[in-house]
ZARO-501448 format. One line per 4 residues: their letters; for each residue x, y, z of C-alpha. Coordinates in steps of 0.25 Angstrom, whole numbers. Layout:
N
A) X,Y,Z  ...
END
This chain:
340
MTNV) 322,-407,1033  334,-399,1028  346,-407,1022  360,-403,1019
RLGK) 369,-409,1008  384,-409,1012  389,-405,999  396,-416,990
TGIT) 396,-426,1002  381,-428,998  378,-429,1013  364,-424,1015
VNKN) 358,-423,1029  348,-414,1037  354,-400,1040  357,-404,1054
GFGA) 371,-410,1057  374,-416,1071  387,-410,1076  393,-421,1085
LPIQ) 403,-413,1093  394,-411,1105  390,-425,1107  404,-428,1112
RVPM) 399,-421,1125  388,-431,1128  388,-446,1132  388,-457,1121
NEAV) 373,-461,1124  368,-447,1124  376,-444,1111  370,-456,1104
RLLH) 356,-452,1108  358,-438,1102  364,-443,1089  352,-453,1087
KAFD) 343,-442,1090  349,-433,1079  349,-445,1069  334,-448,1072
GGIR) 331,-433,1070  337,-433,1057  352,-428,1058  361,-436,1049
FYDT) 374,-429,1050  384,-430,1061  397,-423,1063  408,-427,1073
ARMY) 423,-427,1074  435,-435,1079  437,-423,1088  424,-424,1095
TDSE) 428,-434,1105  417,-445,1105  407,-439,1096  411,-449,1085
EKLG) 409,-460,1094  395,-455,1098  391,-454,1083  396,-468,1080
QAFL) 388,-474,1092  375,-466,1088  376,-469,1073  382,-483,1073
DRRN) 369,-489,1067  365,-478,1058  378,-473,1052  374,-473,1038
QVFI) 362,-464,1041  371,-452,1046  382,-444,1041  394,-442,1050
SSKT) 406,-433,1049  418,-432,1058  431,-425,1058  446,-427,1060
GAST) 455,-417,1066  468,-425,1061  479,-417,1055  486,-429,1049
AEGF) 481,-441,1040  485,-450,1051  476,-443,1061  465,-443,1050
WKDL) 465,-458,1049  465,-459,1064  453,-450,1066  445,-456,1055
DTTL) 447,-470,1061  443,-465,1075  431,-458,1069  426,-470,1061
TNLK) 427,-479,1073  420,-469,1082  409,-467,1072  408,-482,1070
TDHL) 408,-480,1055  416,-483,1043  415,-469,1037  412,-454,1039
DIYQ) 403,-446,1030  412,-434,1032  426,-433,1038  431,-419,1041
FHNP) 444,-413,1044  441,-406,1057  445,-391,1057  459,-393,1051
AFCP) 468,-380,1050  470,-383,1036  462,-389,1024  467,-404,1022
KPGD) 470,-407,1007  475,-419,999  490,-420,1000  492,-410,1012
ESGL) 502,-414,1023  491,-418,1033  486,-429,1024  472,-427,1030
YDAA) 464,-425,1017  471,-437,1010  467,-446,1022  453,-441,1021
LEAK) 452,-444,1006  458,-458,1009  447,-460,1020  437,-456,1010
KKGM) 441,-466,1000  440,-477,1010  426,-473,1014  430,-469,1028
ILHI) 425,-455,1025  415,-450,1014  417,-435,1014  429,-426,1018
GITN) 426,-413,1026  433,-403,1034  429,-394,1046  435,-381,1049
HRLN) 434,-368,1057  444,-360,1048  438,-353,1036  451,-354,1028
VAQE) 452,-369,1030  437,-371,1027  438,-363,1014  450,-371,1009
AIDS) 443,-384,1012  431,-379,1003  441,-374,992  448,-387,992
GLYE) 436,-395,987  442,-406,996  431,-407,1006  416,-411,1006
TLQF) 412,-404,1018  416,-392,1027  412,-391,1041  413,-376,1046
PFCY) 407,-367,1057  394,-361,1051  382,-355,1058  375,-342,1058
LSGE) 387,-335,1064  395,-338,1052  398,-328,1042  403,-326,1027
PELK) 416,-334,1028  408,-347,1032  397,-344,1022  408,-344,1012
LLEG) 413,-357,1016  399,-362,1015  398,-357,1001  411,-363,997
CKKK) 406,-377,1002  393,-375,993  402,-373,981  411,-385,984
DMGF) 399,-394,988  405,-396,1002  396,-399,1013  395,-389,1024
LSMK) 394,-393,1039  391,-381,1048  399,-383,1060  396,-375,1073
ALSG) 382,-372,1067  378,-367,1081  392,-360,1083  396,-369,1095
GLIT) 384,-366,1103  383,-351,1101  371,-352,1092  360,-356,1100
NAAA) 348,-356,1091  348,-369,1083  337,-364,1074  344,-352,1069
AYAF) 357,-360,1067  349,-370,1058  342,-359,1051  355,-353,1047
QAQF) 361,-366,1042  348,-368,1034  351,-357,1026  363,-365,1020
PETL) 358,-378,1014  372,-383,1013  376,-383,1028  375,-394,1038
PLWG) 375,-388,1052  381,-397,1062  374,-395,1076  382,-398,1088
IQRA) 372,-407,1096  374,-412,1110  360,-412,1116  347,-418,1112
AELD) 340,-404,1114  350,-398,1104  347,-409,1094  332,-408,1095
QFLS) 333,-394,1090  341,-398,1077  333,-410,1075  320,-401,1074
FVSD) 327,-394,1063  327,-407,1054  312,-406,1052  310,-391,1055
PPSM) 323,-384,1051  323,-369,1055  324,-359,1044  329,-344,1045
NEEL) 318,-334,1050  318,-321,1057  319,-327,1071  331,-335,1068
SAVI) 338,-324,1060  337,-315,1072  344,-326,1080  355,-327,1071
EKDR) 357,-312,1070  357,-311,1085  367,-322,1086  376,-317,1075
SELL) 376,-303,1082  381,-309,1095  390,-320,1090  397,-315,1077
GDFC) 412,-311,1079  423,-316,1087  417,-328,1095  422,-342,1098
RGCG) 415,-353,1090  419,-363,1100  426,-372,1089  437,-376,1099
YCMP) 449,-376,1089  456,-367,1099  457,-378,1109  464,-383,1117
CAAG) 468,-372,1126  481,-372,1133  475,-365,1145  463,-375,1145
IEIN) 453,-364,1141  440,-370,1134  442,-359,1123  430,-364,1114
NCAR) 420,-361,1125  427,-350,1133  430,-341,1121  415,-340,1118
MSLL) 409,-341,1133  402,-327,1131  394,-332,1120  391,-345,1126
LRRA) 386,-338,1139  376,-330,1131  371,-340,1122  369,-352,1131
PSAG) 365,-354,1146  376,-346,1153  375,-354,1166  383,-366,1160
YLTP) 395,-357,1157  395,-351,1170  398,-363,1178  411,-365,1187
EWQE) 416,-375,1176  415,-364,1165  420,-353,1174  433,-361,1175
KMRK) 433,-364,1160  432,-349,1158  442,-346,1169  453,-354,1161
IEDC) 453,-342,1151  462,-335,1161  472,-346,1158  474,-342,1144
KHCN) 488,-343,1140  486,-333,1128  493,-343,1119  483,-339,1108
SCRK) 482,-354,1103  467,-353,1103  468,-340,1095  477,-347,1085
KCPY) 468,-359,1083  454,-352,1082  449,-354,1068  441,-341,1070
GLDT) 453,-332,1073  447,-328,1086  455,-321,1097  452,-333,1107
PELL) 460,-328,1119  453,-315,1118  439,-322,1117  442,-330,1129
KKNY) 446,-318,1137  433,-310,1133  424,-322,1136  431,-324,1150
EDYK) 428,-310,1153  414,-311,1149  412,-324,1156  417,-318,1169
EILN) 407,-306,1168  396,-315,1166  400,-324,1177  401,-312,1186
GKKF) 387,-308,1182  391,-296,1175  384,-301,1162  371,-308,1159
END
């Protein structure tokens, strides 16, 4: 068993975190069974957010009688102190608990600090004094905001996208967290579903003792694979290295990570999936993306208003309208049998 210590929080858990965003897509009884299975298999860290619809409620139901045996982190997307307190109250009610182990600012466009106009960090400090949250963290997709959070010394954890498609900028963030004794939560450790070899993904994370990967889990079959890593963690070898090199050659560059921060779209386009459809078709069973329902979703790209709102909001600086256009052209060719 491999354990991870989340910096100055002192939280030490198995190197498998449960990312609870996907369980919002399954019924309550199925989600509870999945969470119990994860717990019984040795997973002790669970990450959710106010934004993940009923994910918090499902965690609350599952861990009502074992709250003190797990660590739970949640997030607020509030932009004001008033919104912070409203979110925190709702989250604690949903989770059926009186405290959160880690409470994170959810991808803010700036780094909240004491005394700023938002009042967010001051509210978090007050909540911490009251015992409602034990540790203050921040999540982000912007390198500059993440770096500012590290440099500030105000935060105990950073949650940031980190996988074997990451590069020097992300490694620099990781090194900064080590120096500040900040916990590092690896968001999108499977790159939003584009990484399909879980063993390779785990072996990559295993090279960094300070990272806690958060696996987005929705199905028992997915969970079984990660639970097997508790007792038999994969380590890097020639076979897994080859998988990683192949994926990096295919995926590195200007591709949509599916974070969804470009949404909503004024034209109703499901940007976070449509802008990476070419990759999804090649890395998952294609039939599921060629249905009449998906054809209609892709056709909506024709309704693009060219407002560039998605481009402005992309934390990776992608030319999203151009990506949509390219993916749609590729999709039509595949649909008409000219590819594959």
